[in-house]
C-alpha positions as CSV (number, residue, x, y, z in Angstrom):
1,M,-26.2,20.2,-8.5
2,R,-23.1,22.5,-8.4
3,N,-21.5,23.0,-5.1
4,L,-20.1,26.6,-5.3
5,A,-18.2,26.5,-2.0
6,L,-14.5,26.1,-2.4
7,M,-13.4,22.8,-0.8
8,R,-10.0,22.4,0.8
9,R,-8.2,19.1,0.9
10,D,-6.6,19.8,4.2
11,N,-7.5,19.2,7.8
12,S,-8.6,22.5,9.2
13,V,-11.0,20.9,11.7
14,A,-10.5,18.1,14.2
15,L,-6.8,17.6,13.4
16,E,-5.6,14.0,13.2
17,I,-1.9,13.3,12.7
18,R,-1.8,11.0,9.8
19,D,1.5,11.6,8.1
20,A,4.9,13.3,8.4
21,S,7.2,15.1,6.1
22,I,9.5,13.3,3.7
23,R,12.6,14.8,2.2
24,P,11.8,15.6,-1.5
25,R,14.4,14.8,-4.2
26,S,12.6,16.2,-7.2
27,F,13.5,19.9,-6.5
28,N,15.2,21.3,-9.6
29,A,17.3,24.3,-8.6
30,D,17.9,25.3,-12.2
31,D,14.2,26.3,-12.8
32,N,13.0,26.3,-9.2
33,T,10.4,23.5,-9.8
34,I,9.3,20.6,-7.7
35,E,6.9,17.7,-8.4
36,V,4.1,16.8,-6.0
37,I,1.2,14.4,-5.6
38,A,-1.6,16.9,-5.4
39,A,-4.5,14.6,-4.6
40,S,-5.4,10.9,-4.4
41,A,-8.5,8.7,-3.9
42,T,-7.6,8.3,-0.2
43,P,-10.9,8.7,1.7
44,V,-10.9,11.7,4.0
45,A,-13.4,12.1,6.9
46,R,-15.8,15.1,6.5
47,R,-19.1,16.2,7.9
48,D,-22.2,17.7,6.3
49,A,-25.8,18.2,7.4
50,R,-26.4,14.5,7.5
51,G,-23.3,13.8,9.6
52,E,-19.9,12.3,9.0
53,F,-19.0,10.8,5.7
54,L,-15.9,9.7,3.7
55,E,-14.9,12.0,0.9
56,I,-13.2,10.4,-2.1
57,L,-11.7,12.3,-5.1
58,D,-12.0,10.4,-8.4
59,A,-8.9,11.4,-10.4
60,A,-10.7,10.6,-13.7
61,G,-13.3,13.3,-12.9
62,A,-10.8,16.1,-12.3
63,D,-10.6,19.0,-14.8
64,L,-6.8,19.3,-15.1
65,D,-6.9,22.1,-17.6
66,A,-8.2,24.3,-14.9
67,L,-5.4,23.3,-12.6
68,R,-2.6,24.1,-15.1
69,G,-1.6,27.7,-14.5
70,A,-3.4,27.9,-11.2
71,S,-1.7,29.5,-8.2
72,V,0.4,27.7,-5.6
73,L,-0.6,29.2,-2.2
74,D,0.6,29.3,1.4
75,G,-2.0,27.4,3.4
76,H,-5.0,28.2,1.1
77,Q,-4.7,32.0,1.9
78,Q,-6.7,33.8,-0.7
79,G,-6.6,37.3,0.8
80,G,-3.8,38.7,-1.4
81,V,-1.0,38.1,-3.8
82,A,1.6,37.9,-1.0
83,S,0.5,34.4,-0.2
84,I,1.3,33.2,-3.8
85,L,4.3,30.9,-3.7
86,G,4.3,29.9,-7.4
87,T,2.2,28.5,-10.2
88,V,1.2,25.0,-11.4
89,E,3.2,24.4,-14.5
90,D,1.7,21.1,-15.5
91,A,-0.7,18.4,-14.1
92,W,-1.3,14.8,-15.0
93,R,-2.9,11.6,-13.8
94,E,-1.0,8.6,-12.4
95,G,-3.5,5.9,-11.7
96,D,-5.9,7.2,-9.0
97,T,-3.6,10.1,-8.1
98,I,-3.0,13.6,-9.6
99,A,0.6,14.7,-9.9
100,A,1.7,18.2,-10.7
101,R,4.9,20.1,-11.4
102,L,5.1,23.4,-9.5
103,R,7.3,26.4,-10.4
104,L,8.1,28.3,-7.2
105,S,8.6,32.0,-7.0
106,T,12.1,33.6,-6.7
107,R,10.7,36.7,-4.8
108,P,12.9,37.5,-1.8
109,E,10.0,37.6,0.6
110,V,9.1,33.9,0.0
111,A,12.7,32.7,-0.4
112,A,12.7,31.2,3.2
113,I,9.6,29.2,2.5
114,V,11.0,27.9,-0.8
115,E,14.2,26.9,0.9
116,D,12.2,24.9,3.5
117,I,10.3,23.2,0.6
118,R,13.6,22.4,-1.1
119,Q,15.0,20.9,2.1
120,G,11.8,18.9,2.8
121,I,10.9,20.8,6.0
122,I,7.7,21.8,4.3
123,A,6.4,18.8,2.4
124,S,2.6,18.4,2.8
125,V,0.4,19.7,0.1
126,S,-3.4,20.2,-0.3
127,V,-5.6,21.0,-3.2
128,G,-8.5,23.5,-3.3
129,Y,-11.4,22.6,-5.5
130,V,-15.2,22.8,-6.2
131,V,-17.4,19.7,-6.8
132,D,-19.9,19.6,-9.6
133,E,-21.2,16.0,-9.2
134,W,-21.2,13.6,-6.3
135,K,-21.8,9.8,-6.2
136,D,-23.1,8.4,-2.9
137,S,-22.0,4.9,-1.7
138,T,-20.9,3.0,1.3
139,V,-17.3,2.1,2.2
140,K,-16.7,-0.5,4.9
141,G,-20.1,0.3,6.4
142,K,-19.6,4.1,6.4
143,R,-21.4,6.6,4.2
144,A,-19.1,7.8,1.4
145,R,-19.3,10.5,-1.3
146,T,-17.2,10.4,-4.4
147,A,-16.5,13.6,-6.4
148,T,-17.0,12.2,-9.9
149,R,-16.8,15.7,-11.6
150,W,-14.7,18.4,-9.9
151,T,-12.4,21.3,-10.6
152,P,-9.1,21.8,-8.8
153,R,-8.5,25.6,-8.4
154,E,-5.2,25.8,-6.5
155,I,-2.5,23.8,-4.7
156,S,-1.2,24.9,-1.3
157,F,1.7,23.9,0.9
158,V,0.2,23.2,4.4
159,A,1.5,22.1,7.8
160,I,-0.7,19.0,8.0
161,G,-2.7,17.5,5.1
162,A,-5.7,15.3,5.3
163,D,-4.6,13.2,2.4
164,P,-1.4,11.3,3.4
165,V,-0.5,10.7,-0.3
166,A,-0.6,14.4,-1.2
167,R,3.0,15.7,-0.7
168,S,6.2,16.7,-2.5
169,R,8.1,13.8,-3.9
170,N,11.4,12.7,-5.4
171,I,11.8,12.1,-9.1
172,E,10.8,8.5,-8.8
173,G,7.9,9.3,-6.5
174,T,9.5,7.7,-3.5
175,L,12.4,8.2,-1.2
176,D,16.0,7.5,-2.4
177,I,16.9,3.8,-2.2
178,S,19.4,4.6,0.5
179,D,16.7,6.2,2.6
180,R,14.3,3.2,2.1
181,A,17.1,0.8,3.0
182,T,17.1,2.4,6.5
183,I,13.4,3.0,6.9
184,N,11.9,-0.3,5.7
185,P,13.6,-2.4,8.4
186,Q,12.4,0.1,11.0
187,I,8.8,-0.2,9.7
188,R,9.0,-4.0,9.8
189,Q,10.5,-4.0,13.3
190,L,7.7,-1.7,14.5
191,A,5.1,-3.9,12.9
192,D,6.5,-7.0,14.6
193,Q,6.4,-5.2,18.0
194,L,2.8,-4.0,17.5
195,G,1.6,-7.3,15.9
196,I,0.7,-5.6,12.6
197,S,-0.3,-7.9,9.7
198,R,2.1,-8.5,6.8
199,G,-0.4,-7.0,4.4
200,L,-0.5,-3.6,6.1
201,T,3.3,-3.6,6.5
202,D,3.9,-4.3,2.9
203,S,1.4,-1.6,1.9
204,L,3.2,1.0,3.9
205,I,6.5,0.1,2.4
206,D,5.1,0.0,-1.1
207,R,3.7,3.5,-0.6
208,G,7.1,4.8,0.5
209,A,5.8,5.7,4.0
210,T,8.1,7.4,6.5
211,I,8.5,5.8,9.9
212,E,6.3,8.5,11.4
213,M,3.5,7.9,8.9
214,A,3.8,4.1,9.4
215,R,3.6,4.5,13.2
216,S,0.5,6.7,12.9
217,E,-1.3,4.3,10.6
218,M,-0.3,1.3,12.7
219,L,-1.7,3.0,15.9
220,D,-4.9,3.9,14.0
221,H,-5.2,0.2,12.9
222,I,-4.7,-1.0,16.5
223,R,-7.3,1.5,17.8
224,T,-9.8,0.3,15.2
225,Q,-9.1,-3.4,16.0
226,R,-9.4,-2.8,19.7
227,D,-12.8,-1.1,19.2
228,D,-14.2,-3.9,17.1
229,P,-16.1,-6.3,19.4
230,Q,-15.4,-9.3,17.2
231,V,-11.7,-8.7,17.2
232,F,-11.7,-8.1,21.0
233,V,-13.6,-11.4,21.6
234,R,-11.2,-13.3,19.3
235,N,-8.0,-11.8,20.9
236,V,-9.2,-12.4,24.5
237,A,-10.2,-16.0,23.7
238,D,-6.9,-16.7,22.0
239,A,-5.0,-15.3,25.1
240,L,-7.2,-17.4,27.5
241,Y,-6.6,-20.5,25.4
242,H,-2.9,-20.0,25.2
243,T,-2.3,-19.1,28.9
244,R,-4.7,-21.5,30.5
245,I,-5.1,-24.5,28.2
246,D,-2.4,-25.0,25.6
247,P,0.7,-22.8,25.8
248,S,2.2,-24.5,22.8
249,V,-0.3,-22.7,20.5
250,P,1.4,-19.5,19.3
251,L,-0.1,-16.3,20.6
252,A,-0.8,-13.5,18.1
253,P,0.9,-10.2,19.1
254,A,-2.6,-8.5,19.2
255,A,-3.7,-11.0,21.9
256,R,-0.7,-10.6,24.1
257,A,-2.2,-7.6,26.0
258,Y,-4.9,-10.0,27.4
259,A,-2.6,-12.8,28.4
260,G,-3.0,-13.8,32.1
261,M,-6.5,-12.4,32.5
262,T,-8.9,-14.2,34.8
263,C,-12.6,-14.5,34.2
264,A,-13.1,-11.5,36.6
265,D,-10.5,-9.5,34.6
266,I,-12.4,-10.2,31.4
267,A,-15.7,-9.3,33.0
268,R,-14.2,-6.0,34.2
269,E,-12.8,-5.2,30.8
270,L,-16.2,-5.9,29.1
271,L,-18.1,-3.7,31.6
272,N,-15.6,-0.9,31.2
273,R,-15.9,-1.1,27.4
274,A,-19.7,-0.9,27.8
275,G,-19.4,2.2,30.1
276,V,-20.5,0.4,33.2
277,S,-18.9,1.6,36.4
278,V,-17.1,-1.2,38.2
279,T,-15.8,0.7,41.2
280,G,-16.0,-1.5,44.3
281,M,-17.2,-4.6,42.5
282,S,-15.9,-7.9,43.8
283,P,-14.9,-10.7,41.3
284,P,-18.2,-12.6,41.8
285,A,-20.1,-9.3,41.3
286,L,-18.1,-8.5,38.1
287,I,-18.9,-11.9,36.6
288,S,-22.5,-11.9,37.5
289,R,-23.0,-8.4,36.1
290,A,-21.1,-9.3,32.9
291,I,-23.3,-12.4,32.4
292,D,-26.5,-10.5,33.1
293,A,-25.8,-7.0,31.6
294,P,-27.5,-6.7,28.2
295,M,-24.6,-4.9,26.6
296,T,-22.0,-7.4,27.7
297,T,-23.8,-10.7,27.8
298,S,-23.1,-11.8,24.2
299,D,-19.5,-10.8,24.4
300,F,-18.8,-12.7,27.6
301,A,-20.6,-15.8,26.4
302,S,-18.8,-15.5,23.0
303,I,-15.4,-15.5,24.7
304,M,-16.1,-18.6,26.7
305,A,-17.7,-20.3,23.8
306,T,-14.7,-19.5,21.5
307,V,-12.3,-21.0,24.1
308,Y,-14.7,-24.0,24.4
309,D,-14.8,-24.3,20.6
310,K,-11.0,-24.2,20.1
311,T,-10.6,-26.9,22.8
312,M,-13.3,-29.1,21.4
313,R,-12.0,-28.9,17.8
314,Q,-8.5,-29.7,18.9
315,A,-9.7,-32.8,20.6
316,Y,-12.1,-33.6,17.7
317,G,-9.2,-33.6,15.3
318,A,-7.0,-35.7,17.5
319,V,-9.3,-38.8,17.7
320,P,-8.0,-41.8,15.7
321,S,-9.9,-41.8,12.4
322,G,-10.7,-45.5,12.0
323,L,-13.3,-46.0,9.3
324,I,-13.4,-42.3,8.5
325,R,-10.0,-42.8,6.8
326,V,-11.6,-44.9,4.0
327,A,-14.6,-42.6,3.5
328,R,-14.8,-39.4,1.4
329,E,-15.9,-36.1,3.0
330,T,-18.4,-34.0,1.1
331,T,-21.0,-31.3,1.8
332,A,-24.7,-31.0,1.6
333,Q,-26.5,-27.8,0.8
334,D,-29.6,-28.6,2.9
335,F,-31.3,-31.5,4.7
336,R,-33.0,-33.0,1.7
337,A,-31.8,-36.3,0.2
338,K,-28.4,-35.9,-1.3
339,S,-28.3,-37.7,-4.6
340,R,-25.1,-38.9,-6.1
341,V,-25.5,-39.5,-9.8
342,Q,-22.6,-41.4,-11.4
343,L,-21.9,-41.5,-15.1
344,D,-20.5,-44.7,-16.4
345,H,-18.3,-44.9,-19.5
346,S,-17.5,-48.6,-19.4
347,G,-20.2,-49.6,-21.9
348,L,-19.3,-46.8,-24.4
349,T,-17.4,-48.1,-27.5
350,L,-16.4,-46.3,-30.6
351,D,-17.8,-47.7,-33.9
352,K,-16.2,-47.7,-37.3
353,V,-17.6,-45.0,-39.5
354,S,-19.1,-46.3,-42.7
355,E,-18.2,-45.1,-46.2
356,A,-21.3,-43.0,-46.1
357,G,-19.8,-41.1,-43.2
358,E,-22.6,-42.1,-40.8
359,F,-21.8,-41.8,-37.0
360,K,-23.9,-43.9,-34.6
361,F,-25.4,-42.4,-31.5
362,G,-24.1,-43.4,-28.0
363,G,-24.4,-42.2,-24.5
364,L,-23.3,-42.6,-20.9
365,I,-25.3,-44.7,-18.4
366,D,-25.9,-43.2,-15.0
367,S,-26.7,-44.8,-11.7
368,Q,-27.9,-43.0,-8.6
369,E,-27.7,-43.5,-4.8
370,S,-28.8,-41.0,-2.1
371,Y,-28.6,-40.3,1.6
372,S,-29.3,-37.2,3.8
373,I,-27.9,-35.4,6.7
374,D,-29.6,-34.6,10.0
375,S,-28.9,-32.5,13.1
376,Y,-27.5,-33.8,16.3
377,G,-26.4,-31.9,19.4
378,K,-26.4,-31.1,23.1
379,I,-26.6,-28.1,25.4
380,L,-23.8,-27.8,28.0
381,N,-23.8,-25.5,31.0
382,L,-20.8,-23.3,32.1
383,S,-22.0,-22.5,35.6
384,R,-21.5,-19.2,37.3
385,K,-19.6,-21.0,40.0
386,L,-17.2,-22.4,37.4
387,L,-16.5,-18.9,36.1
388,I,-16.2,-17.3,39.6
389,N,-13.8,-20.0,40.6
390,D,-11.9,-19.2,37.3
391,N,-11.9,-22.9,36.6
392,I,-11.0,-22.8,32.9
393,G,-9.4,-26.3,33.3
394,A,-12.9,-27.8,34.0
395,L,-14.3,-26.0,30.9
396,A,-11.4,-27.3,28.8
397,D,-12.0,-30.9,30.1
398,V,-15.7,-30.8,29.2
399,A,-14.9,-29.3,25.8
400,R,-12.3,-32.0,25.1
401,R,-14.7,-34.7,26.0
402,I,-17.4,-33.2,23.8
403,G,-15.0,-33.0,20.9
404,M,-14.0,-36.6,21.2
405,A,-17.6,-37.7,21.6
406,A,-18.6,-35.8,18.4
407,R,-15.8,-37.5,16.4
408,E,-16.6,-40.9,17.9
409,F,-20.3,-40.3,17.1
410,E,-19.5,-39.6,13.4
411,R,-17.3,-42.7,13.3
412,Q,-20.0,-44.9,14.8
413,Q,-22.5,-43.7,12.2
414,L,-20.2,-45.1,9.5
415,V,-19.7,-48.4,11.3
416,T,-23.5,-48.8,11.9
417,L,-24.1,-48.2,8.3
418,L,-21.4,-50.8,7.2
419,I,-22.6,-53.6,9.6
420,S,-26.3,-53.1,9.1
421,N,-28.5,-55.8,7.7
422,S,-26.5,-58.5,9.6
423,G,-23.3,-57.5,8.0
424,A,-24.6,-57.3,4.4
425,G,-24.7,-53.5,4.6
426,P,-27.5,-51.1,3.5
427,V,-29.7,-51.9,0.5
428,M,-28.6,-50.0,-2.6
429,S,-30.7,-48.4,-5.3
430,D,-30.9,-51.7,-7.3
431,G,-32.7,-53.3,-4.4
432,V,-29.7,-55.5,-3.4
433,A,-27.7,-55.2,-0.2
434,L,-24.2,-53.6,-0.4
435,F,-22.4,-57.0,0.0
436,N,-24.1,-59.6,-2.2
437,A,-23.0,-62.3,-4.6
438,A,-24.9,-60.3,-7.3
439,H,-22.5,-57.4,-6.7
440,K,-19.5,-59.7,-7.0
441,N,-17.9,-58.3,-3.8
442,V,-18.1,-61.2,-1.4
443,G,-15.1,-63.4,-1.0
444,T,-14.9,-67.1,0.0
445,A,-14.9,-67.3,3.8
446,G,-11.5,-67.6,5.3
447,V,-8.9,-65.9,7.6
448,P,-6.9,-63.0,6.1
449,S,-4.3,-64.6,3.9
450,E,-2.5,-64.3,0.6
451,T,-5.3,-66.5,-0.9
452,T,-8.2,-64.5,0.4
453,L,-6.6,-61.2,-0.4
454,S,-5.8,-62.4,-3.9
455,E,-9.4,-63.4,-4.4
456,A,-10.6,-60.0,-3.1
457,R,-8.3,-58.2,-5.5
458,L,-9.4,-60.2,-8.4
459,L,-13.1,-59.6,-7.6
460,M,-12.4,-55.8,-7.5
461,R,-10.3,-55.9,-10.7
462,D,-13.1,-57.7,-12.5
463,Q,-15.8,-55.3,-11.5
464,T,-17.9,-53.9,-14.4
465,G,-19.8,-50.7,-14.6
466,P,-23.5,-50.3,-15.4
467,G,-22.7,-50.4,-19.1
468,G,-21.0,-53.8,-18.7
469,G,-17.4,-52.7,-19.3
470,L,-14.5,-53.3,-17.0
471,I,-13.6,-50.5,-14.6
472,S,-10.6,-52.2,-12.8
473,V,-11.0,-51.1,-9.2
474,V,-7.6,-51.1,-7.4
475,P,-7.4,-52.2,-3.7
476,R,-5.8,-49.7,-1.3
477,Y,-6.9,-50.5,2.3
478,L,-7.4,-53.6,4.5
479,V,-10.1,-52.8,7.1
480,C,-10.4,-55.2,10.0
481,P,-11.6,-55.3,13.7
482,S,-9.1,-55.2,16.6
483,E,-9.1,-59.0,17.0
484,L,-7.4,-59.3,13.6
485,E,-4.9,-56.5,14.0
486,T,-1.8,-58.6,14.7
487,S,-2.4,-61.2,12.0
488,C,-3.2,-58.5,9.4
489,E,-0.1,-56.5,10.3
490,K,2.0,-59.6,9.7
491,L,0.2,-60.3,6.5
492,I,0.9,-56.9,4.9
493,T,4.3,-56.1,6.4
494,S,6.9,-55.4,3.8
495,I,10.1,-57.5,4.0
496,Q,13.4,-57.5,2.2
497,A,12.9,-60.8,0.4
498,T,15.9,-62.8,-1.1
499,Q,13.6,-65.1,-3.0
500,T,10.6,-64.4,-5.1
501,S,8.6,-66.9,-3.2
502,N,9.0,-64.7,0.0
503,V,8.0,-61.4,-1.6
504,N,5.0,-59.9,0.2
505,V,2.8,-58.9,-2.8
506,F,0.3,-57.1,-0.5
507,A,2.7,-54.8,1.2
508,F,1.0,-51.9,-0.7
509,L,-2.1,-52.2,1.4
510,D,-2.7,-49.8,4.3
511,L,-4.1,-51.3,7.5
512,V,-7.1,-49.6,9.0
513,I,-8.2,-50.8,12.5
514,E,-11.8,-50.2,13.5
515,P,-12.5,-51.5,17.0
516,R,-16.2,-50.7,16.6
517,L,-16.7,-53.6,14.2
518,T,-18.8,-56.1,16.1
519,D,-17.9,-59.2,14.1
520,P,-14.4,-60.3,15.2
521,K,-13.8,-62.3,12.0
522,R,-15.2,-60.1,9.1
523,Y,-12.7,-57.9,7.2
524,Y,-12.8,-55.7,4.1
525,V,-10.7,-54.7,1.2
526,V,-11.4,-51.1,0.0
527,A,-10.3,-48.9,-2.9
528,D,-9.0,-45.4,-2.3
529,P,-12.0,-43.1,-1.8
530,A,-10.2,-40.4,-3.7
531,Q,-10.1,-42.6,-6.8
532,V,-13.4,-44.5,-6.6
533,D,-16.7,-43.6,-4.9
534,G,-17.8,-45.8,-2.1
535,L,-18.6,-44.8,1.5
536,E,-18.9,-41.0,2.0
537,F,-20.1,-38.6,4.7
538,A,-21.4,-35.1,4.5
539,F,-21.6,-31.9,6.7
540,L,-23.9,-29.0,6.1
541,A,-22.1,-26.6,3.7
542,G,-19.9,-24.2,5.5
543,Q,-20.1,-26.1,8.8
544,S,-17.6,-29.0,8.7
545,G,-17.6,-30.8,12.1
546,P,-19.4,-29.8,15.3
547,Q,-20.4,-26.1,15.7
548,T,-21.0,-24.1,18.9
549,E,-23.4,-21.3,19.9
550,S,-23.6,-19.6,23.2
551,R,-25.9,-17.5,25.3
552,S,-26.4,-16.3,28.8
553,G,-28.3,-19.1,30.6
554,F,-31.8,-18.5,31.7
555,E,-32.7,-21.9,33.1
556,V,-29.2,-22.2,34.7
557,D,-27.1,-19.6,36.4
558,G,-24.2,-19.2,34.0
559,I,-23.6,-19.6,30.2
560,Q,-25.1,-22.2,28.0
561,V,-23.1,-23.6,25.0
562,K,-25.0,-25.5,22.3
563,V,-23.0,-28.1,20.2
564,R,-24.6,-29.0,16.9
565,D,-23.4,-31.4,14.3
566,D,-25.2,-31.5,10.9
567,Y,-24.0,-34.8,9.6
568,G,-25.0,-37.8,7.5
569,A,-23.4,-40.7,5.7
570,G,-24.2,-43.3,3.0
571,F,-22.7,-45.8,0.5
572,V,-22.9,-44.4,-3.1
573,E,-21.1,-47.3,-4.8
574,W,-20.5,-51.1,-4.0
575,R,-17.8,-51.8,-6.5
576,S,-15.1,-50.2,-4.4
577,W,-15.7,-52.5,-1.4
578,C,-15.2,-56.3,-1.0
579,T,-15.8,-58.2,2.2
580,N,-14.9,-61.6,3.7
581,A,-16.8,-63.2,6.6
582,G,-13.7,-64.8,7.9
583,A,-13.1,-68.4,9.1
């Protein structure tokens, strides 16, 4: 349906300062012409009967023939010829923008305006147009309408344009290099002061923004970020973590405004943002109201839970890895049995092709092991008293202990699996325990020595795949309980030998101490899990490690934090492990 109303690409209602003038360099005094960017695909806020929407002009849908020869006006004035400043000599597309060359009038009555245009005092332009076809969509959660077929009717010089890209320009379309050399460092300095991301800063410089335009866009960006509840929660939590728990963690510029806030300060800010009057409220009343008020409950709980989560994860990652070091981390899509099918090439050989040209059929042999993950967790209470006392240290202490406990739990699961069945390990898909003479991965009992390690290495080297061919597994780790730590360290320590008889041939092994191993004599030689399958553990996809959720407590007076760990482990191959029961 054709919209007959003439649209103006300016900002005649609800003015917002989005840009500032630049000094044009494309003015040609010989023929009184200047080049401009008449329109771009930059979304512009408008309103119709349905409310606010973002208007987008599709350059590909513009009828440029109608624009060539059109009038250049003073502020879209259509009342008479006195407002005509010139004519559109030519128009063309440049990507998603429309550029035009304007020939300005030499009439004495407009000479002053033309001179201001030449000097860059007047630089913003706007296009008047009618829309023939719209396409409705959504942009960043807002209703948008794109003009897919439209007709530009005139170009005007205006005081303030809605489209920040629409303006007079230099011959190259940007400021002179000398101007940019001065402006670009100013934009970067301003961005550093306001905590603006590198992406937005580079975008402003790439678009040839002036310092005024950059400042306006940066402030708009900050305002948008401040109004976003998720961004607010993240910034407050980061500030709380930095100032109250770990000052060594760098604080993002956007979070600096919240540094030093107490729990009561956070509650007051949340209530203010929700439009709740806080006049005369004491700190305990502020916290109680923020916990209980429907419009702030989730934000207050989320801030505390985020601090809790950051502290917990830091402690979780700092726990010594032990047996985790020789296991491979994977993911599981759900809680059903996770099957690991392994294709074996060891029994595949190439046969000589007969004179008849006949090729024989062959195939890969597969074997399969499986295990599943499960959910584990606890609910912890952050009491109202803790929050009123502003005791973030106690919160951090609990979080650290939970993080360490989660890591130790995962580690214990691996150990329990390894030492199950009286040390023989879990039963594999072939019906035989992990460590068994049939699997050729059990050494002659003896203390760790060059003899026992040599035997273990030979057993691993001689391993064959399901097809019967050698797969030559290479040892990488020596895993032992704490009781054997000293003797094993001596055994694999590298020395500068002067005689071949003194060379330590097992210095290439890495020692892994696992104090949870209950047998003080048994030890293991293990291949690199990155090279050969063996022991592995899995988290639910997208949720590596313990996860936290929070809510305002109902059973308790405060905030409840739930810690969940969707985790499981299993052996998917026996050929990469060899054990020795010790002396």
